[in-house]
N, C-alpha and C positions, 0 to 999 in steps of 0.2 A: 128731731130737736137739734138745733144748732149746737156746735161744740162750745162748751163754756170756756171762759178764761178763768184760770185759777191763780191764787196767790198763796205762797207758803211762808209761814211765820214760825220759825226761821230755819234756814237750811243747814241743820247739823247733819251728822252722819245718817240718822234715820230720816229726818225731814227731807233732805235733798234727794235721797233714793226713792222715797215715797212719792215726792213731787214729780220725779222723772217718770215713774210709772203712770201717774195720773195724766201726764202730758201726752201720753199715747192717745187718749180720748178727749183731749182739750185743744182749744185753739192755740193757747200759749200758757206757759207757767211762769209767773212773775215772782220776784223776790225783791226786798228793799235792801240796797247795799249800804245805805248811810249808817255809819257807826259800826259796821261789821268788820271782823278781822280779815287779814289776808287769807287765812286758811278757809274762811267761809266763802270768800270771793273765788278762790281756786276751786273749791268743791262745787259751788253753783255753776261755774263755767264748765267743769268736767261733766256735770249732769245736764247741760244744755238749758239751764234756767235763764230767763230773761231779766236783767237788772232794771229796776226803776229807782229814781232818786229819793222818793219820799213814801211814807206809809199812806198819805192821802192819795197819791197817784195809784198805788197798788190797790187800795180799796175802791177807788172810783172805777178802775178798769176790771175788777174781779167780780165774777158771778158767785164763785165759791172760794172761801178762804179756809186753809187748813192750818191750825195752830199746833206746832210740835216744837216745844221748847223745854228748858228745865222746869220742873214743877213749880218752883218758887216764883217764877216769872209769869206763870199762866194768867193769874188774875189781873195783874197790872197791864199785861198785854191786851187782855179782853177789854179792860177799862179804856185803853187808848183807842181801840177799835170802836167801842160804843160811843165815845166822844165825837167820833166822826160820822155817826149815824149810818154805819154800814147796813145795807138792806138786802144782802144776799144770804147764802147759806154759810154758816160758820161751823166748821168741824172742830170741836174742842177735843183734840186727840192726845192730850197730855196725861201723864200718870198722876192724876189728882183724885182726891176722894169725892164721892158722889155729892156731898153737900156743897163743895166748892163748884162743881159743875153746875148745880142748880142755881147757885148765886150768879155764876157767869151768864147763865141763860136769862136770869132776871136783869142783869146789866144790859144785855144786848137786845132784849125784847122791848117793844114789839117790832122794832125795825127789822132785825135779822131773824132768821130761822136757825136755831141751834141744834146741831146733831152731836150727841155724845159719842166719842170714839175711844177705843183702846187698842193699841197695837201689841200683839203677842207674837214674839219671835224676833229674829235678827233682821237687820236692814235687807231689803230685797235686791241683793247683789250676789254674784257668783252662785247662782242656783238656789239661793234662800227664798222661801215663800212665806213671809209672815201673814198673819190674819188680822185684818182691821175689823174689830167688832163694833157694831153701830147700834144706837138706840135713839129714838126720836120720831118726829112726824114722818109718816110713811112716804109722802111725796118727796121729802128731802132725803131720806135714807135711800130711796130708789135712785135718786140722782147720783149719790155717792157710789152706789153699786155699779151704775152705768159707767161712772168715771174710771173705775178700776177693772172693768170687764176685760178679760183676756190678758191681764198683766200678772206680774209676779206677786202682787198684793191681792190676797183673797179677801173677800168680805163676808160677814155674817151678821144678820140683823137679829137682835135680841128682843125687840119689842118697841113700844112707843115711849116708854118712860125714860126721860133723861136721867142718867145716873147708873143705869144697868151696865152699860159697857165699861164705865170706869170701875164699878164694883168688881166685875169679872177680872179686869186687868190687874187690879190691886190684890185680889184674892190669889191669883196665880203668882204674881210677883212676890207676895209676902212669903210664900213657900219657897219658890225657886231661889230668891236672893238670900234669904235667911239661911237656907241650907248651905249655900256657898260660904257664908260667913262662918258657920259652924265647922266646915271643913278646915278653914284657915286656922281657927282656934285649936282644933284637935291636932293638926299637924304641927302647929307652933308649940303646943304643950309637949308633944312627943319629942320634938327636936331638942327642946331644952334639957331633956333627960336622955338624949342619945338613942332614942328608940323610934325615930321617925320612919326609917326604912322598914322596920318591923311592922309598924302601923300600916304603911302602904302595902306591904306584902299581905297582911290580913285583909285589907280592903280589896285587893286585887281578886280575891276569891268571890267577891260580891260585885259583879260588874253592873248591877242595877243601882249601885250606891254612888253618890257624888264623891264619897271619900276615896273612890278608886281613881279619881281624876285630880290628884293634888296639883298638877301643873296649872290647872285653871285658877288657882289662887292668885297668880300674877295678873290674869285677866280681870279677876274680881277687883284687885287693887286699882288697876287702871280705870275701872268703871265706877269706883266708889263715889266719886263726886256726883254722879247721877243717881246711883242706887240708894245712897243714904237718904236724900230728900224724898225719894219714892217710898221708902219704907216708913218714913215719918208720916207721909200721906196715908199709907196703909194702916199705921197705928191709930191715926185719927178716925179712920173708917171703922176700925174695931171698936174703939171707945164709943162711937156714935150709936152702935147697936148693942152696947152693954157687954162687949167681950173684952178680956184683958189685953191692953196694948203694950205691956212692959217688955215682952220678948222682942217686939219689933223696934221699940225705942232703943233697946240694948244693942241690937244688930246695927242700927243706924249709927250709934255711938262708936261701935267698933270700926265701921267703915270710915268714919271721920278721921281715923288715924292715918288713912291713906289719901287724904284730900290732895296732898301735893304730888301724888303720882298720876295726876289727871292725864288720861289717854297716852300713857307711857308704854309704847309697844315694845320697848327693849327690856322691860322689867323681867327679872327672873323670879323663880320661886323663892330662892334665898334672899334676894333683895326685898321681896314683899314681906317675908316673915321677919326680916330684920327691922323693917319699918313698923311692923305691927308690935314687936316686942319693945322697940325703943323709938317711939314717935318723936 
């Protein structure tokens, strides 16, 4: 089979790194530079992605499109793609709930073939090897497996039902991200009473606990702008199957206090706790 041309929507820290892996087995990897930030342009150049001027050009040239964007933008982005009658394989790889993925599949069909995707793990750089879980039509999922063969992105197919990959992604994220929020609240409460070091000393005896990693609170704060909407998606997924969503709504509300810390790599634990206590 000839190497496909792929398009990435849009090259954030995860999307650009994933697209660079896919480019190993592709003819070229495209992205649309119109309206994007300087940071996006620098990132895309660093990963060797090829710029195009318009979404129309990207879709016309691409056999496979991968959507990796903030959850809130996923459906509007799919609507833009559907309006242009894209007829290739569309990998909906955002952290959105299964019902939204199925709506997106409805928007894009019958022209495009939709593969549900969920990335679990960190971006594939510096030795990290995330897994891209897939569900959807076998012919399409096989093409995506081939696209990432031999790269730092592992793939795993969960079946033919669109929604399965997103459900797994959100199930994992709901635990992992809410646990980090609970650490921040526990350390914040202890600090207010001057016993934060004592708490950390207790936690250090339990190395299997996130509480033994309080420095990660600053990373949580820097990622809150992405994690909050993801937990809202997970809350909707819980509600859809009759499970209580309140805990995840509360965690998302806590993360919202850090919204202005977006991608702040200089943030310290003290800074993060200060912002949490006094938003």
